[in-house]
N, C-alpha and C positions, 0 to 999 in steps of 0.2 A: 376326801373320804377319811373317816376315822375308824380305827379298829382297836380292840383291846390292847394289842401290843404296840399301838401307835404307828404302825406302818402297814402298808399293803404287802401281803405275802407274795413273793415271786416263786413260781413253781420250780422246784428242782426236778420235778417229774414232767418235763415239758412234752414228753412223748407219750403221755397217758392216752389210753384207747377209750374212745367213747363207745360204750356198749349199746346204747340206744340212740334213737334219732334225736336230733336237736329240736327244741320246741319251735313251734311256729312263731313268727314275728308277732309282737303285740299289736293290737289294733290302734286306730287313730284316737280312741278315747281310752281312758284308764280309770281305775277305781282305787280309792284309798281305803285302808283297813285300820280300824282302831279297836283296841280291846276295851270292853265296858266293865266286865266283872268275871270272876270265876263262877263256875256252875258247881257249887259244893255238893258233894255226895253223888254226882252223876258218874256213870261209868262210860269210859271212852274206849272200851275194848272192841274187838271185832264183832260186828253184827248188832251192837247195842244201839238203842235209840234214846235220846235224851227226853226227859219230861218236858223240857222247853218246846220240843218239836210236836209232841203228841197230846199234851194237855191243853185245855182251853186257855185262850188269852183274851184280854179285854183292854180297850183303850179308854182312858178317862183324862180329860183336861191335859192332853199332850203327853201323857205318860202311858207306857205299855205295862200291863200287869201280867205276870206269868208265874208258873210254878217250876220249881227245881228241887232236886233232892234225890235220895236213893230210889232204886227201883221199887215200884209198888208190887208187893208179893201176893196180896189177897184183897178181897173186897173191903174188909174192915181195916186193912193196913193203910195208914194215912201219914206217911213220913215226909210229905212234901211241904215246902216252905213257899209262901207267896212273896214275890219280889216285884219291883217296878223299876222302870228306867225312863229317863227323859232323853236318852240317846247320848249321854255323856258318862264318862267313867265316874265323875263326882256325883252325878245324879242317879246312879244305879245302886239300889240298896234293898235290904230285906224289909218286908212289910209285916213281919211277924208280930210287931207291937200293936197292930190294928185290933187284934182279938184278945179277949181274956185267955189266960192260960188254960182255962177249963173247956174252951171250945176249940174244935178242930174243923177247918174248912173242908168241905167236899170239893176237891180240886176239879171234878168233872163238871161243875155247875157254874163256873164263872161266866158272867155276862155283864154288859154295860148298856146304859141308856144315857142320854144327855144329862150330865151332872152327877150320875150315881153308878155304883157297882152293885151287882146282886150276886148272891151265892147262897148255898145252903151250908149250914154248919151243924155239928153235933156236939152236945154236951151232956153230961150225966144228969143235969138238973132240968133241961128243957127238951131233950131228945134232938131229933134232926128237924130244923125249922129254917125258914127263909130269913136271911140277913141282908143288910145293905150298908154301903159305906161311900163316903165322899173322898176317901183316900187318907183320912186322918182318924186317929183313935177316938177323938171326940165325936166325929161324924159317923161312927160305925155302931150299929145296934141291931138287935133282934127285931124284925119287923112285926111279927105277930106269932103267938103260940097258937097255931091252928088246932093243935091238941094240947091243952094245958098240962103242965107237969112234965114228967119224964117221958111221956109218950111222944112219938114223932108224928108231926103233921105231914112230913114228906118221908114216905117209907123207904124209898131207895133214891140214891142220887140220880137225878134225871136232868135233862137239858132245861135251862131257862131261856125262853125265847123273847128277845126284845121286841116290843110293840109300842111304837111311839115313845112316850116317857114312862111306860110301864113294862113289866115283864109278864109273860104268860107261863104257867107251869101246871103240873098235875100235883094235886095234894089230896090227902085223905082226912075227912073230918072225924069227929069222935064217934060217928055212927058207922065208920068203916066204908064210907062212900067216897070212892076216888073219882074226882071230877076235875074240870078245867077251872083254874083260878087265875086271878091277875093281881098285881100289886104295883102301886106307885111309890112304894118305900115308906108309907105310913101305915099305922095299924088300921086306921079307918078305911084306907084305900086298898086294903088287902082283903079281897072278897072272892067268893065263888062266882064264876060267870054264869053257869047254868047247870042244873042237875039233869044231865042228858039221860041217865039211866038210874032212876030212883031206886033205892034199896041198898043193901049192904055191899053188893058187888061193885056198883059204880060203872062208869063207861070206860075207865082207864084210857084217857085220851093220849094220843101221840101227835105232837105238833109237827107239821110237815113243811110249813113255810108260808111266807106272805104271798098274797095274790091281790094286786091292786091295793085297796084300803082295808082289806080283810086278811085274816089269818086262816089258813086251811089246816085242818087237823083230821085225823081219823079217830073215830070213837065207836065203842061197842054199845049199840042200842038194840031195840027190838028187831031192827032190820039186819042185825049182824054188824060187823065192823065196816063202816062206810065213810064217805067223805062229808065233812062238816065244814062250816065256815063261821067266823065270829068277828065282830068289830070291837069286842071287849065288853059288850053289854048283853044282857039276857035277851033283849028284843032283837038284837042283831046277830043272834046265834041260831043257826038252823041247819038241818040236813040238806046238803046240796042236791044229792040224788041217791036213790037206792039203786046202785049200779047192778048189783046182783040181787034180783028179786027174791023175796022170802027172807028166811033167817040166815041164809048163807052170807059170807063176808066177801066183799070184793078186795078188801085190804089195800086201799089206795096208798101210794108212796111216791117218793122222788118228785116232789113238786119243783118245777122250774118255770120261771116267768119269761115270756118273750113278748114284748110290747104289752098289750092288754089281755093277752091270752096266757093261761097257766096250763102247763103240760104235766101229766103225771101218768103213772102206770096203775092198772087195776085189772082184776080178773072177774069178768061178768058171768063166768060159768060156761060160756059158749066159745069164746075165742082164746081162752087161756090168758096168760099175762100179755097185755096189749097196751098200746099207746092211746091215751085219752087226753082231752083238753076241756077246759072249763073257763067261763067268764064269771063264775060265782052263782050262776042261776041253773035251775034244773034243766031248762030247755037248751041252755048253752053248754051243757056237759055232755059231750058226745065222744063216741069212738072215732079215733083218727085212722088207725090201721091195726089189724091183728098181727101184722108182720109175718108170722109163721102160721100157716093154716092149721086148724085143728085146736084141740084143747091143751096142747103142750104149752108149758110155761117157760118161754125163753127168759133169760136174764137181761134186763135193760138197765144200763148204767151210764155214768159219765155224761149227763146232759150238759151241753155246752152251747151257749147262744153265740152265733157268729152272724151278726147283722140280722137279716130276715130269715136266717136258717138256724134250725136247731139240730146240732150233731149229737149222736149218742152211739153207744156200743150195744150190739145185740149178740148174746152168747146163746147159740143153739147147739146143745150137746157140748162137744169139745171145740166147735168152731166159733170164732169171734169175728164179726163183721162191723165195719163202720157204716152207720146209716145217717140219713138226713131227712128232715121234714120241713115243710112250709106251713103245716097245719091242715093240709088236705091229704086225702088218701092217695090221690094221684101223685102228689108231691112228696110222698113218703117212700123212699127207695134206698137200697144199699148203695154206698159210695165205693167201697173197696174192701175186699176181705183182708183180714190180718194174716200173717204167716200161719200155716197149718201146724207148725211145730211150736206154737206159742206156749211159753211157760210163764207163770206169774200173772200179775194183774197189769192192766194198762190204764193210764190216766191221761185224759185230754186236758190240755192247757191252752187257753186262748191268749194270744199276744198280738195286739193290733188287729189286722184283718185276716189273720190266719190262726189255725189251731195246730198244735203239735202233740205228738205222742211217741212214747218209747215202746219198742217191742223187743222181747228177748226170746229167741228160739234155740232149740237144741242143735239145729244145723244151720239156721240162718243167722245166728249170732244176735248181737244187740244193734238196733238201728233206730235212728231218729227219723220220724216222718213229719211232713208238713202237708197241710191241706187247706184249701179255701172252700171246701164243701163239694167240690166237683171231682169226678174220677180222673179227669185228665190232668188235674193239678194236685193230685195226691201222690207224693213220691218220697223216696228216701233222701234225706239231706246228706250230701257227701261230706262226711266229717273225717278229715285226714290231717295228720300233723307229721310232715316229713315222711310221707309214705306209710305211716302207721295209723290205724283206725283210732279215732278219739271216742271213748266210751263214756257217755254222760251217766251220772249216778241219779240225778233227778232233774226235773224241769220246773221252771217257775217263770211267771211273768213279772217284769220290772217295767211298769208303764206299758208301752206298746212293744217292748223288746222282750224276747225270750232269752233267759239266761239258764245255764246249767252248770253243775259242779262236775269237775273231772279230777281224778287222782292220777297224776302222771307217774307216780311210783308209790311204794308203800309208805312214804314219809312226807308226801306233799299233796296239797290241794290247789285247785285253780278254779276261778270263776270265768266262764266263757259266755259269749253271746252269739246269737245267730239270727239272721232274717230269712233263713231257708236257702241261702245261696252259698257257694264256696267263698266268694269274695267277702261276704258279710258274716263269715264265721271266724272269730278270732278270740284270743284270750284278753280278758279285762284286767285280771289281777291274779297274783299268787296269794293264797290265803294260808294262815297257819294251819297245820294238820299234824296228826299223830298217827302212828302205825296202827292199822286195823280199824280205825274209825273214819267213817265218812258220814257227813250230815245227810239227812233225808229230805230237808226242805229249808227254804229261807222264809223269813217272816217280813212282809212289808211294814215299814214304820216311817210314815211321811214319805219323803223322797228317798229314803234309805232302805237298806235291807239289813236285817239282823239274822245272824247265823251262828250256831254253835260249832265249835271245832277245837281240835287239840293243838297244843304247842309244846315243843320241847322245853321251852323256857318258862311257860306259865300254866301248863296243864290245860284241862278242858275248860274253855271259857266261852263267853258270849262276845261276838265281834260285830262291829258295825261297818257296813260297806256303803260308800258314797261315790258318785261320779265326781272325779277329781283329776283334771289333766296335769296337776303339779305333784301328784302323789309320788313318793319315793318308790323305786322298784329296782330289783336286781335284774339286769338284762341278760347276762350270760350265765344262765343257771341250767345246766344240762340235767335231764332226768336221771341219767345213770352214768357212772364213770367206772371203768376198770383201771385200777391203779397198779402198775407193775411192782412186784416185790423186788426188794434190793438185797435181801438176805434170807436165810432159812426160816426166820420167824415172821417175816413180812416186810414192813417198811416203817417209815415215820411220816407224820403229817407234814406235807410241804405243798398242799394245794393252795392256789392263789384265791384270795377273796373275790367273788364275782363282782363285776362292775356295777356300781350303784349310781343311779341317776335320779334326778328330781329331788323333792323334799326341801325342807328348810333347815339350814344349819342352826345349831350344831347337830350332827348326826352321830349316833353311836352304833357300833356294830358288835354283836356278840356271836360267838361260834361255839359249837359243841365240842370241837376238836382243835385246841390251840396248836400252834406250831410245835412240831417235834413229838406230838402224841404218838405212842406206838400204835401201829395198825397191824392187826393179826392177819396172817395169810389165810386165804379161802374163807374169810368171814365177811358177810354182807352187813352193812350198817348204814345208818343215815348220818350224813354230815350236814348240820343245820347252821344257817346263818340268819340272824334277825337284826334288822336295822330300825331304829326309831328316830324320827326327826323332832324338832322343837314343838310341833303341833300334836305329837303323840301318834302320828301316822306310822304304821308299821309296814315294813317290806320284809318278805321272807324268801328263803331259798333253801330247799332241802334236796340234797343229792344222794341218791342211792349208790353207795360206794362199795365195791368189792376189790379187796386186795388179792391179786391173782398172779400166778407165775405167767407173765406175759412176754418175758424176754426170751427169745430163742437161745439155745446154746451158742457159744462162740467157738468157731473153728479157726485155729491158728496153724500156719505152716502150709497153707494152700498155695501151690505154685500158680503162676500165671499161665505157664505152658510147659510141656515136656517134649523133647525131641530125642528119639532113640534110633540108632542105626541098626540095620540088619543086613545079613548076607543070604537070607533065605526068602524065597517068594512067599512063604507062608506067614511072614511077619516076624515078631520077636516077643519073648516074654518081657513084661514091663513091671517093675517094682516102683511103687510110688514113694515119695518122701514121707517121713514120719509126720503125722498130724497130732495136734494137741487140742482137746475139746474141754471146755470149761462151762459150768452151769452156775448161775448166780445164787440159786438157793441150795446148792450142794446136793441136789438129787441125782438119781441115776439117769444116765443118758445112753440111749441105744444108737449105735452108729452102723451104717451100712455104706458100702461103696460098690458101685457098678461101673464097669466090670471089676471083678474082684482083683485084689492085689496079686500080682504074679501071673495074671492071665496073659495068654498070647494074643496080642493085638495085631490085626492085619495091617498091611501096607496102607498108608494114608493117614487121615486124622480121625481119631475117635474121641468123643466127648466123655470124659470120666466124671461121674457125679458122686459126691459123698454127702450123705444125709445124716444129721444128728438130731434126734428127737428126745425131748425130755418127758417126764411123767405127765406134764400138763398138756402134752400134744404140740408144744411149740417146736417148730422145725427150722433148722438152719441148713443151707445147702451150699456146698463148695463145688464148683464145676470148673474144669480146666481141660484144654485140648491136649491130647497126646498124639504126636505125629511119629509114626514109624516109617522111616524112609530107607531107601536103598543106599547104604553107606559105602558100597564097594564099587570102585570104578571099573570099567570094562578093561579087557586085555588090550595091550598096546597094538596099534595098527602097523607098526614098523616090523617088517620081516627081516630086513637087512639094515646095517648101520652105515653102509657106504656104497656108493655107486660111482664107478669110474668110466668116463667116456672120453673119446678122442675128439679134439676140437675139429670142427668141420670148416672153420673159417675164422676170420678175425673176430666175429661175434660170438664165438663159442660153439656149443653143440646142443642138441636136444637129448634129454635123458629120460629114461623110464626106470621104474623100480617095482618090485613085487611088494604086496601088502598082505598082512596076516588076516585070516578070516575072523568074522565077528564072534566075540565070546564074552558073555556076561552071565553071572549066576542068577540075577533077578530079572533084569529087563529083557524083554523079547526083542526089542528094537534098539539099535544104536545108530548114531550118525557120525560121520568122519569129516572133519574139516582139515584143510591143508593150506600151508603158506604158498606152495607151488604145486601145480598139477603135473602129473606125469605127461611127458611130451613137450613140456615147456622148454624154451631156449635158455640155456644156462651160460653165463660168461666164463671165460677162462678163470681157473682157480677153483676155490672151494666155496660152495653155496650150501648153507644149512637149511634144510627143508624140515618144518615141524608138522607132524600129523597129530591131530587131537581127536580122540574118539570119545563121544558123549552118550550116556544111556538115558533112559526115559526119566530117571530121577534127577538128572542134571549132573551126575557124577562124570568126571572126565579124566582121561589119562593122555599125556602128551609124550611123544617120542620124537627122535631126530634122525634124519638121514643126511649124511654129508655127500653132496654131489660134487665130485671132482672132475673138472674139465681140464684136460692137459694137452699140451702140444709135444708129442714124442717122436714125430716124424722129422728127419733131417731134410734140408732143402735138396732139390734135384740139381746136381752140379755137372757142368760140361766144361772140360778142359780143351784148350786149343791143340792143334797139331804141333809136333816137334818143330823147333826153329833152329836154323843154322845162321850163325853170325860170323862174318868174316872181318878180320881186322888186320891192319898193316902194322900194328904195333905188336911187338913181340910179347909185351906183358899182358895183352888181352884187350878186352873192351867192356863197356858197361852193358848190363843185362837189358835187353829190349825184346819184348815178345807181345803178342796179342793177348787181350784179357779173356778170362774164362766167363762163363755165364752161369747164373743160379736162379732157381724158382722155388717159392714156398707158398703154400695155400693159406698160411695163418699170418705170418709176419714177413717183413722185409729182411732178406738175407744179406749179411755182410761178407765180402770176399777178402781173404788174406792170402798173400803170396810169399813164398820163401824159396829163393831170394827174391826180394822186391825188385821192381823195375829200377834200373839205374845202378844196381849193385855191380861193382867191378867183377868181371869174370875173366879168369885166365884162359888162355887157349885150352881147349879141351871140351869134354862133354859134361854138361851140368844138368841136374834134375831140378825142375821147378815144381814145388808142392803148393797146391791151391786148397785153401780151406774155406768152405761156405758155412757161416754160423748164423742161425736164426735167433729171434728174440727169446725163445725158450731155452737157448743154449744147445740146441741140436746142431750137430756139425756133419758136413759131408766133405770128403777128401778126394782129390784127384791130382795127377801130376803129368808133366810133359817134359821133354828134354830140349835143352838149348846147347847147340854145338858151337864152340868158338874156334874158328880156324884162322891161323896166322897167314896172311897174304899181303906182302909188302905193297903190292900194287892195287890192292882192292879198295875200291871206293875212294881213290886218291883225290880226284877232283871233287867228289861229293863231300869228302871229309874236310878238304882245305877250302873249298868254296872257290878254286881257280884252276887254270890249265897250264901245263908245262909243254914246251915244244918237244918235238921228237927228232930234232937234228942232232948231228953228232956233237958231242961235248966231251969235255974232259972228265975224267972220273972224279977228280977232286972237286970240281964245281957241282957236279950232280949230287955228290954226297952232302956237300954243304947245304944245298937247297932242300934236300929231303929232310935233313935234320931240322932246318928252320921251319918247314911246313908242319912237321909232326908236332913241333913245340907249339906253334900257333893254334893248330887244331886242338891240342890238349886244353889250351887255355879257353878256347871258345866253348868246348863241351863242358869244361868245369864251370864256366860262367853260366852255362845253361842249367 
């Protein structure tokens, strides 16, 4: 693709909004568009119609002759110029040099027969007379001065009707007799056909159309204005039938041929305006149907042959109906009524085996209808483009295909086709167009169509359309774009060039708004693109663009969420963070926030919404959740900090404690969890018990109770009875006594004696103290007495382990033995 700037524009406005629907996809076939020539002097403003469309045209030797120029303001105003084209830009030229400067062509009279053009022209020297031309200046001449001199043989410009190699026309001779004439382009061959109404008045014939090998016309004779026929000779010219007897006129009109039968309308004075038919003979000219009973004259129009059926419209008062006929009264009947709110005229167009027509109603809108001549197959064609109704401007037949023109916006035109179905309705091509102008018709030219239309780059011109699958085309050309403003004045042009497909390189692309062109805010305008390939085929794209404030204000500082603590069951007043709002065009912005700043929000989560709206109605919204929660924990569950209990055994003891009642400012319900339950068995020592109280919001408070299990009871101690020890030793003996007993419910008690067993005791009374000590250090005391008595003879044998005789002995020997025994005994005990 090539552009003026040598590169494809990439859009800096990638987020532009499409204000209208995207166009329907192009169909399987496409159409090329070529510019032939300008239409000089033509007006292309709203509601105007070009002279190319409304003035007669004629074809000669492969060229089309047409008129163009300024609007005709009066009957004698003749500003138009004759042009011709062979379908190429090089072969399209003015034909003004055909005529001498003193003669002006009557543009309403152009007609052609094989090899020649005919028209009337007026000059100061010859008046208005018949002229002919072969398309060259040398082959153009005045055929005959029917009235010699400055007088006019043709009083008013009237139609020239081709008939074979001649033309038929109405002319007035020097006697003032207006009759039917014919001409083959020579002076000798330009003659009056017949003097239907001799005298100064003449018959004033009106040519109605060919019927078989004859031409039918109405003429005013002694019978009034009735139906005549002619073969171009006096002998072959006669009154077909006096339809309205007497001097009254039936005024026949609207001749249409179907097969060998010619249909027309006439008023016989009894049936009003009715449908008639003729084969050119009096007996073959008969009434087909009076359509509407009585002498009322309905309007019959738009006779269209569809196979063996003739379709036409009947307007009865304000109602218009579609009718059909096969040429019989029984076969002449209404097909379908048109909408009751119909406005404007309706035209029937035959394409292939169907006929189409457009209706416009005040309430029913514009609709395209298709019919095959039967009521069941007469329906509205569904014309939609992306959900929007497609509105045709006119209908035309292109071969067996129906085409219509559509303006997708104020700046563009499109040629569409349809076969009466949704699938068969699609766009053939985009055509150059200008704002306010829409062509009213296309003109067939061989296999092509010629059409006038405007262009931003070349003005009002004549264009040629051909079926061409390789034609260049812009594919992504939206009908409308809303472009967002980027500053207070609007924006700059940064739209991408639409995608161009097809065509033959090199292709050049022009645009009405180059890159960077300032675009004003709130201004609608057309952005035009036109591409031309090496063959002169043109692709167009016109986008209706509006620069608008499309971007919503920007809100900055919107938090993701807010969490607020409260100590009240009614909630808490909440103040939101500060927001910043900016608007790209600098306009005023109205902000609102719900709930208002500083409102007291209830417990739980509330969605806060802030809205910023600019003057264009663009809105931004900032929403965030605000959670008001119970932020105060409940009162502690601990009523005491310490519990002391006496051990019940080696495993400890069970403990209980009091707890505080439930208390919370917000929550009605709380739950308490414990590391130990009241009544649990606690071991000796200190155990820390944690109590956690939690409210409905999840707030909690933990406290601690120390459970102290102690052993404070001393063992139960029992001392033995007092003991008496005898000794034969004067110094005493060792302590010897029975053991005490001790019991403890918690731990094993240890017994301590003072004096301990084996401690030497002198003779006398001794107190033995017994101490029972448990594991907790608790002690119990008791005592008993040990009496040591000296008795030299006590326990002698037990103490020595032997026996002494009892016979008489000397004192010295006894003493020695006693001393020896005591000594041995001492040693033995010491060894023990």
